[in-house]
C-alpha positions in Angstrom: 124.3 88.2 116.5 124.9 89.4 113.0 122.8 88.3 109.9 125.4 86.0 108.4 126.4 84.7 111.7 123.0 83.5 112.2 123.3 81.3 108.8 125.5 78.5 110.7 123.8 79.0 114.1 122.6 75.6 115.6 119.0 75.5 115.3 116.8 75.9 118.4 114.9 73.3 120.1 111.9 72.0 117.8 109.3 73.6 120.2 111.0 76.9 120.0 111.2 76.8 116.1 107.6 75.7 115.9 106.5 78.5 118.1 108.3 81.2 116.0 107.2 79.8 113.0 103.6 79.7 114.0 103.7 83.3 115.1 105.4 84.6 112.0 103.5 85.4 108.8 104.6 84.3 105.3 104.4 87.2 102.7 103.2 85.5 99.6 105.7 85.9 96.6 104.2 88.2 94.0 106.1 87.2 90.7 105.7 89.5 87.8 105.7 86.5 85.5 102.0 85.5 84.6 100.6 88.7 85.8 98.5 90.7 83.4 100.7 93.5 82.0 98.4 96.2 83.4 98.7 94.6 86.8 102.6 94.6 86.4 102.7 98.4 85.5 100.2 99.1 88.4 102.7 97.6 90.9 105.5 99.4 89.6 103.8 102.8 89.4 102.8 102.7 93.1 106.4 102.6 94.0 107.6 104.9 91.1 105.2 107.5 91.0 102.0 107.0 93.2 99.0 109.2 92.6 99.1 112.7 94.9 96.5 114.8 96.2 93.7 114.5 98.6 91.9 110.9 98.7 94.9 108.9 97.2 96.4 107.5 100.0 94.6 104.0 99.9 95.7 103.7 96.3 99.4 104.5 97.2 99.8 102.2 100.0 98.4 98.9 99.4 96.7 97.6 102.6 98.8 95.6 105.0 97.4 92.4 106.5 98.5 89.0 107.7 99.8 87.2 104.4 100.0 83.6 105.6 101.4 81.8 102.3 103.2 80.4 101.5 104.5 78.8 104.8 107.4 76.2 105.4 106.2 72.6 105.4 105.3 71.9 108.8 106.2 68.4 110.3 104.2 66.2 112.6 105.9 65.9 115.9 105.4 62.1 116.0 106.0 61.0 112.3 108.1 63.6 110.9 106.1 63.7 107.6 105.3 66.9 106.1 101.7 68.3 105.9 100.3 69.6 102.6 100.3 73.4 102.7 97.5 75.2 100.9 98.2 76.9 97.5 98.8 80.5 97.3 95.6 82.8 96.7 95.1 85.9 94.5 97.1 88.9 95.6 96.6 92.8 95.2 94.4 95.3 96.4 91.1 94.1 97.9 92.0 90.4 97.8 93.3 89.7 101.2 89.8 88.3 102.3 90.2 85.7 99.0 93.6 84.2 100.2 93.4 80.8 101.2 94.2 80.5 104.9 96.4 78.4 106.7 95.8 75.3 108.6 94.0 76.0 111.9 97.2 75.2 114.0 98.7 78.3 112.6 95.5 80.4 113.0 95.5 80.3 116.6 98.4 82.4 117.1 98.8 86.4 115.7 100.5 87.0 112.5 102.8 90.0 111.3 101.0 92.9 109.9 102.9 93.8 106.9 102.3 94.3 103.0 103.4 91.9 100.8 106.3 92.2 98.3 105.6 94.2 95.0 107.9 91.8 92.8 109.8 88.7 92.8 112.1 88.7 90.2 114.7 85.3 90.5 116.7 86.1 87.6 117.4 89.6 88.8 118.1 88.5 92.2 120.4 85.8 91.0 122.5 88.3 88.8 122.9 90.7 91.7 123.9 87.8 93.8 126.5 86.6 91.4 127.8 90.0 91.1 127.9 90.5 94.9 129.9 87.3 95.4 132.6 88.4 93.2 132.7 91.6 94.8 132.9 90.0 98.0 136.0 87.8 96.8 137.8 90.9 95.8 137.6 92.6 98.9 138.3 89.9 101.1 135.5 89.8 103.3 134.2 86.3 104.6 137.2 84.3 103.3 136.3 80.6 103.1 132.6 81.6 103.5 131.6 82.9 100.3 129.2 79.7 99.7 127.5 80.5 102.9 127.1 84.2 101.8 125.8 83.1 98.3 123.1 80.9 99.9 122.1 83.6 102.3 121.1 85.4 98.8 121.5 89.2 99.7 120.8 89.5 96.0 117.4 88.4 96.8 117.1 90.5 99.4 117.9 93.7 97.8 115.7 92.9 94.8 112.7 92.2 97.0 113.2 95.6 99.0 114.0 97.8 96.2 111.2 97.1 93.5 111.3 100.4 92.1 114.2 99.6 89.7 115.4 96.8 88.0 118.8 98.0 87.0 121.2 95.2 88.3 124.1 97.7 88.8 122.0 100.1 91.0 121.0 97.2 93.2 124.5 95.9 93.3 125.5 99.4 94.8 122.8 98.8 97.8 123.8 95.2 98.1 127.5 96.3 98.5 126.6 98.8 101.0 124.4 96.4 103.1 127.0 93.6 103.2 130.0 95.8 104.0 127.8 96.9 107.0 126.9 93.5 108.2 130.5 92.5 107.6 131.8 94.8 110.0 129.3 93.2 112.4 130.7 89.9 111.7 134.3 90.7 111.3 134.4 93.1 114.5 131.5 92.1 116.8 130.5 88.6 116.5 132.7 86.1 114.8 135.9 85.4 116.5 136.8 83.1 113.7 136.6 86.2 111.5 138.7 87.9 113.7 136.6 89.9 116.3 138.2 91.3 119.3 135.7 92.9 121.7 138.3 94.5 123.7 139.5 96.9 120.3 135.8 96.9 118.9 135.3 100.7 119.5 139.0 101.7 118.0 138.3 99.5 114.9 135.0 100.8 114.3 136.5 104.4 114.4 139.0 103.5 111.9 136.4 101.8 109.6 134.4 104.7 109.7 137.0 106.8 107.9 136.4 104.5 104.9 133.0 105.6 104.6 133.4 109.3 105.5 137.1 109.8 104.5 139.5 111.2 107.0 141.5 114.0 105.9 145.2 113.6 106.7 148.4 116.0 106.7 150.5 115.1 103.8 153.1 113.3 105.9 150.3 110.7 106.9 148.3 110.0 103.9 150.2 107.0 102.8 150.0 105.7 106.2 146.0 106.2 106.2 145.9 104.4 102.9 147.7 101.4 104.3 145.2 101.1 106.8 142.5 101.4 104.6 143.8 98.6 102.4 145.0 96.5 105.1 141.4 95.6 106.2 138.8 94.1 104.1 136.1 95.6 106.1 137.3 98.9 105.2 138.1 98.0 101.8 134.3 96.9 101.5 133.0 99.9 103.2 134.9 102.2 100.7 133.9 100.3 97.6 130.5 100.1 98.5 130.2 104.1 99.3 132.1 104.5 96.2 129.6 102.5 94.1 126.5 104.3 95.6 128.1 107.3 94.9 127.8 106.9 91.1 124.1 107.2 91.6 123.6 109.2 94.8 124.2 112.9 95.5 126.5 114.3 98.0 123.7 114.7 100.4 122.7 111.2 99.9 125.9 109.7 100.7 126.0 112.1 104.0 122.9 110.6 105.1 124.0 107.0 104.9 127.2 107.9 106.6 125.1 109.3 109.6 123.0 106.2 109.7 126.1 104.0 109.5 127.8 106.4 112.5 124.5 105.6 114.6 124.9 101.7 113.7 128.5 101.7 115.0 127.4 103.3 118.1 124.9 100.5 118.5 127.4 98.0 117.8 129.6 99.3 120.6 126.6 99.5 122.9 125.9 96.0 122.5 129.5 94.8 123.0 129.4 96.6 126.4 126.1 94.7 127.3 128.3 91.5 126.8 131.3 92.6 128.4 129.6 93.4 131.7 126.9 90.8 131.5 124.1 93.3 131.4 120.7 92.6 130.2 118.9 95.9 128.9 115.5 97.0 129.9 113.0 96.6 127.0 113.0 100.4 126.5 116.8 100.4 126.4 116.9 97.5 123.8 114.2 99.3 121.7 116.5 102.3 121.4 119.3 100.3 120.5 117.4 98.1 118.0 116.3 101.5 116.4 119.9 102.1 115.8 121.1 98.7 115.1 118.6 98.4 112.5 118.0 98.5 108.7 118.1 102.1 108.5 121.2 102.5 106.4 119.4 100.3 103.8 116.1 102.0 104.1 117.8 105.5 103.9 119.3 104.5 100.6 116.0 103.8 99.0 115.9 107.1 96.9 119.3 106.9 95.6 118.6 103.5 94.4 115.4 104.5 92.9 117.0 107.3 90.8 115.4 110.2 92.7 116.2 112.4 95.9 114.3 113.4 98.9 116.0 116.8 100.0 117.8 116.6 103.3 115.4 119.1 105.0 112.5 116.8 104.1 114.4 113.6 105.2 115.1 115.3 108.5 111.7 116.6 109.2 110.1 115.0 112.3 107.0 114.0 110.1 109.2 112.0 107.8 112.0 110.7 110.2 109.6 109.6 112.8 107.7 107.0 110.5 110.8 106.1 108.9 112.2 105.3 112.3 109.2 103.0 113.3 109.6 101.3 109.8 113.2 100.5 110.4 112.7 99.4 113.9 109.8 97.0 112.8 111.9 95.5 109.9 114.7 94.7 112.5 112.3 93.3 114.9 111.5 90.7 112.0 114.9 89.6 112.1 114.8 89.3 115.7 111.7 86.8 115.3 113.0 85.0 112.3 116.6 84.5 114.0 114.9 83.5 117.1 114.3 80.1 115.9 118.0 79.7 114.6 119.9 80.8 117.8 121.3 78.5 120.0 119.5 78.8 123.6 122.5 77.9 125.7 125.3 80.5 125.2 123.4 83.4 126.3 125.4 85.8 124.3 122.7 87.2 121.9 120.1 89.6 122.3 116.5 89.8 121.2 113.3 91.4 122.1 111.2 88.3 122.8 114.0 87.4 125.4 114.5 90.7 126.8 110.6 90.9 127.5 110.5 87.7 129.2 113.6 88.4 131.4 112.4 91.8 132.5 108.6 91.0 132.8 109.1 87.3 134.1 106.9 85.9 131.4 107.4 82.9 129.2 109.3 83.0 125.8 106.0 82.6 124.2 104.7 85.3 125.6 107.7 87.5 124.7 107.4 86.6 120.9 103.5 87.5 121.1 104.5 90.9 122.9 107.1 91.4 120.1 104.6 90.6 117.4 102.3 93.1 118.8 105.0 95.7 119.0 105.9 95.3 115.3 102.4 95.6 114.2 101.8 98.7 116.2 105.0 100.1 114.5 103.8 99.0 110.8 100.3 100.6 111.7 101.7 103.6 113.0 103.9 104.0 109.9 100.9 103.4 107.5 98.8 105.9 109.3 101.4 108.7 109.4 102.4 108.0 105.6 98.8 108.2 104.7 98.8 111.7 106.5 101.6 113.0 104.5 99.9 111.6 101.1 97.6 114.8 101.4 100.2 117.4 101.4 103.7 115.9 100.7 106.0 116.5 98.2 106.2 113.8 95.2 109.5 112.9 96.1 108.5 112.2 99.9 105.4 110.4 98.7 107.5 108.2 96.6 109.9 107.6 99.4 107.3 106.6 101.8 105.8 104.2 99.3 109.4 102.8 98.9 109.5 102.5 102.7 106.2 100.5 102.5 107.4 98.4 99.7 110.8 97.9 101.7 109.1 96.5 104.5 107.3 94.0 102.5 110.3 92.9 100.6 112.3 92.4 104.0 109.4 90.1 105.5 109.3 88.1 102.0 113.1 87.6 102.2 113.3 86.4 106.0 110.3 84.1 105.4 112.0 82.4 102.3 115.6 82.7 102.9 117.6 79.5 103.5 119.1 80.9 106.7 115.8 80.4 108.6 114.7 77.4 107.1 
């Protein structure tokens, strides 16, 4: 099930929702307002530049940890009244042990290992979101559902995950590309009310890809191609998003996004085949799929949105590609976990790692959730370790990019923990 589809998905039974809520951490919102000027600059500097050389890794990557606040109001099973929640504690380097802890009921279960977000700027998020909704209306995606799109607040998502720029137009470029990708999932894969038709999914994705990587036609067929591009809102959105990103990205960076988008479309096809055949993938197969059907297109644009460039050779190097893939998978497992509490438990049409683990290993869903948390944490710790090794001898652009990925993980968790979609 795609991201926007889960907005209106029926809530799970209370026991499942409570289980998932208890197993997830809730990254504290770090607003730049009210922070000392020096601290604001320090946070920004960690993403924008970061110290380089031996012995600087701990300064570049803020230590991760279970950030437990704020948490959604918990409800007592019988009375339905809200139990009070503790206030936020201090944030920043070296303060994790000072944070006020959650109630004992939530401490009995593991929490996600993840950094906190580097900034929370509601005004910037709203500006990006407003512009995004206007663009969505122009392209024709999500007709009649723009209020849902607004409440999902992808503007906030992009603001949180790209803290190294406060340029609303750059952030809008990232938001357009992201929502165009998710619209392809909704319109083509998941939502019959939006026009999805599984039997023609692969063919539609093939033509849609030509909007991102323009097909070259003989003169006789160029007008036919243009009609194909303009006759489908997803293709219009993809073309528009790529064009906007191209204002800030090099040809190599745009081509990088095309590669990640192609892998995303391959994963869409794979999931459709599971549904068509009633196949339940093994855990390894699902993890391969989820690494492809992930936030990787968004993560791959971090440097373009930030105003610098990781050379193609460096981005493709195994020492960079490996940890980036782990981060993308970890970020997408956050979506699996948060979405689980919103999914219907009866239609059996959707896939998530906790359910796949439970099916393959014959364990309870609660154990599947706990295993998923462990896998997420292992991936994030591996990224942290491998990024720290790069800090000793990586180029400034690579170091800044890895710091940007680290910040992206924190923003992703903060958005999932606060979005109305998961309330």
